[in-house]
C-alpha positions in Angstrom: 11.3 7.9 -13.8 13.5 5.0 -12.5 12.6 1.4 -12.6 11.1 1.6 -9.1 8.0 3.5 -10.4 5.9 2.2 -13.3 3.6 4.6 -15.1 0.4 2.7 -16.1 -1.3 6.0 -17.0 0.6 9.3 -17.2 -1.5 12.2 -18.7 0.4 15.4 -19.6 -1.4 17.5 -17.0 -2.9 15.2 -14.4 -5.3 16.5 -11.8 -3.9 14.0 -9.3 -1.2 11.4 -9.1 -1.8 8.0 -7.4 1.2 6.0 -6.3 0.4 2.4 -5.4 2.4 0.0 -3.3 1.4 -3.7 -3.4 1.2 -6.4 -0.7 4.2 -8.5 0.4 6.1 -10.0 -2.6 4.0 -8.3 -5.3 5.0 -5.6 -7.7 3.4 -3.0 -10.1 1.5 -5.3 -12.4 -1.4 -5.8 -10.1 -2.4 -2.2 -10.5 -2.5 -2.0 -14.3 -6.1 -3.1 -14.2 -7.0 0.1 -12.3 -6.4 2.4 -15.3 -9.9 2.0 -16.9 -11.5 2.5 -13.5 -9.8 5.8 -12.8 -10.4 9.1 -14.4 -8.3 9.8 -17.5 -6.8 12.8 -15.8 -5.4 10.7 -12.8 -1.9 9.5 -13.2 -1.7 5.9 -12.2 1.8 4.9 -10.9 2.8 1.8 -9.2 5.9 0.7 -7.2 8.2 -2.1 -8.5 10.8 -2.8 -5.9 13.9 -4.9 -6.4 13.4 -8.7 -6.5 10.1 -8.8 -8.4 8.8 -8.7 -12.0 11.3 -7.1 -14.3 13.7 -6.5 -11.4 13.7 -10.2 -10.3 17.5 -10.4 -10.7 18.1 -7.7 -8.1 18.3 -8.7 -4.4 15.2 -7.5 -2.5 15.8 -4.5 -0.2 15.3 -5.2 3.5 16.0 -1.7 4.7 13.0 0.6 4.9 15.0 3.8 4.8 16.6 2.6 1.5 13.3 1.8 0.0 11.8 5.1 0.9 14.9 7.0 -0.3 14.6 5.2 -3.6 10.9 6.1 -4.0 11.5 9.7 -2.9 14.3 10.0 -5.5 12.1 8.4 -8.1 9.3 10.9 -7.5 11.6 13.9 -7.7 9.7 17.2 -8.2 6.5 15.3 -8.8 6.3 14.8 -5.0 5.3 18.5 -4.7 2.4 18.1 -7.1 -1.0 16.7 -6.0 0.0 13.2 -4.9 -2.0 10.4 -3.2 -0.5 7.2 -1.8 -2.1 3.7 -1.7 -0.5 0.8 0.2 -1.9 -2.7 0.5 -0.9 -4.9 3.5 2.9 -4.5 3.9 2.7 -1.7 1.3 0.5 0.3 3.7 3.5 0.7 6.0 5.8 1.7 3.1 3.2 4.2 2.0 3.0 5.6 5.6 6.8 5.9 5.9 6.9 7.7 2.5 4.1 10.0 3.6 6.2 10.9 6.7 9.3 11.7 4.7 7.3 13.8 2.2 5.6 15.7 5.0 8.9 16.4 6.7 10.0 17.8 3.4 7.0 20.2 3.3 5.3 18.1 0.6 2.7 16.0 2.3 0.5 13.8 0.1 -3.1 14.9 -0.3 -4.5 11.5 0.6 -3.3 8.2 2.1 -5.2 5.1 1.3 -4.4 1.8 3.0 -5.9 -1.7 2.7 -5.7 -4.9 4.6 -3.4 -3.7 7.4 -3.7 -2.8 11.1 -2.5 0.5 12.3 1.2 0.7 13.5 -0.1 1.1 17.1 -1.7 -2.3 16.9 1.0 -4.1 15.0 2.9 -6.9 16.8 6.5 -7.7 15.9 7.4 -11.0 14.3 8.1 -13.4 17.2 11.7 -14.7 17.3 10.5 -18.3 17.2 8.6 -17.8 13.9 10.5 -19.2 10.9 10.2 -16.2 8.5 11.0 -18.3 5.5 8.2 -20.7 6.4 5.8 -17.8 6.9 6.9 -16.2 3.6 6.2 -19.5 1.7 2.8 -19.7 3.4 2.0 -16.2 2.2 3.3 -17.1 -1.3 0.9 -20.1 -1.4 -2.0 -17.9 -0.3 -1.3 -15.5 -3.2 -0.6 -18.1 -6.0 -1.7 -21.4 -4.7 0.8 -24.3 -4.2 1.1 -25.4 -7.9 3.2 -22.4 -9.2 5.6 -22.8 -6.3 6.6 -26.2 -7.7 8.9 -24.1 -9.9 11.8 -23.8 -7.4 13.2 -20.7 -9.1 9.9 -18.9 -8.9 9.4 -20.0 -5.4 12.8 -18.8 -4.2 12.3 -15.4 -5.9 8.8 -14.9 -4.4 9.7 -16.1 -0.9 12.8 -13.8 -0.9 10.7 -10.8 -1.9 8.1 -11.6 0.8 10.8 -12.1 3.4 12.2 -8.7 2.6 8.8 -7.1 2.9 8.1 -8.8 6.2 11.4 -7.3 7.5 10.3 -3.9 6.3 7.0 -4.2 8.1 8.5 -5.5 11.4 11.1 -2.6 11.5 8.6 0.0 10.6 5.8 -1.0 13.0 8.2 -0.9 15.9 9.6 2.5 14.8 6.2 4.1 14.1 4.4 3.3 17.4 3.9 6.6 19.1 5.0 8.7 16.0 3.3 12.0 15.5 0.1 12.0 13.3 0.2 13.3 9.8 -1.9 16.3 8.5 -3.1 13.9 5.7 -6.6 12.4 5.3 -6.5 8.6 5.7 -8.9 6.1 4.1 -8.7 2.5 5.3 -10.2 -0.4 3.5 -10.7 -4.0 4.6 -12.3 -7.1 3.0 -15.5 -8.2 4.6 -14.0 -11.7 5.0 -10.6 -10.5 6.2 -10.1 -11.7 9.8 -8.1 -8.6 10.8 -9.6 -7.0 14.0 -11.7 -4.0 13.0 -10.7 -2.0 16.0 -7.0 -2.4 15.0 -7.8 -1.1 11.5 -9.9 1.8 13.0 -6.7 2.7 15.0 -5.4 4.3 11.8 -7.3 7.4 12.8 -4.5 7.9 15.4 -2.1 8.4 12.5 -3.8 11.6 11.2 -4.9 15.0 12.4 -7.2 15.2 9.3 -10.2 13.1 8.5 -10.3 9.3 8.7 -12.7 7.0 6.9 -13.1 3.2 7.0 -14.7 1.1 4.3 -15.5 -2.5 4.1 -15.6 -4.1 0.7 -16.6 -7.6 -0.4 -13.8 -10.2 -0.4 -10.9 -11.5 1.6 -7.5 -10.1 2.5 -6.3 -9.5 -1.1 -9.6 -7.9 -2.2 -9.5 -9.7 -5.5 -13.3 -9.8 -5.6 -13.7 -6.1 -5.2 -10.4 -4.9 -6.8 -12.1 -2.8 -9.5 -14.6 -1.4 -6.9 -11.6 -0.3 -4.8 -10.2 1.6 -7.7 -13.6 3.3 -8.2 -13.6 4.2 -4.5 -10.2 5.7 -4.6 -11.0 7.7 -7.8 -14.2 8.9 -6.2 -12.3 10.1 -3.1 -9.7 11.9 -5.1 -12.4 13.7 -7.2 -15.0 14.3 -4.5 -13.2 14.5 -1.2 -16.1 16.4 0.4 -18.9 14.4 -1.2 -20.9 11.4 0.3 -19.4 8.0 -0.4 -20.7 5.7 -3.2 -23.9 3.8 -2.3 -23.4 0.2 -1.4 -20.2 0.7 0.6 -20.1 0.1 4.3 -18.6 3.3 5.6 -17.5 4.7 9.0 -16.2 8.2 9.0 -14.6 10.2 11.7 -12.7 13.4 12.0 -9.6 13.3 14.2 
């Protein structure tokens, strides 16, 4: 696989493959902790886009079509094997864009998981008067706190990656409004303290002709408090798609 896809767990004959795409500015490392929470026969892959982690020297990609083409090429024939996609925040839109491309190629993913993102129908474009660099730095401080950003090189790298991801989101949200739904089950997750409007997250059901399920987990937008619980939820869904959800989860399920 190319550098864009990191294999944290890659069994010889996986029952399922889970490709994870992180929130704005983040890379593949965040998902390494999920390996113990998933079944050993689930391949755990994560996306590492240009401009982050070991690819920090590469300029971040701001063109969504180029990002999706890179991931599609990286998946190769594996795209036609059982594949699930997870996207967090801005990564949710990248995952949805990838799902559309794979579906158009007669290789739809078996599941789409999204977290911390409103549906494209509810997304609002970035206002022209908003300083994207200022917004990107604010997001960087939310993720790391202000102290690490005293390192100007680290700050510049992270802000550039977040700016690129914001550009991807803005472009995709505009393009996807009114797009045809996918024949792919969608599971949406939101933190209990995340201020995102629940009706705008529930609007993800408009993106599928299959089933839709919404879960609320403890924590805020980045779901740090329930990160391992989220991995268990995804693993449970992949293994028991028709089974009742785990106890202790706030669950709303609908069929489109």
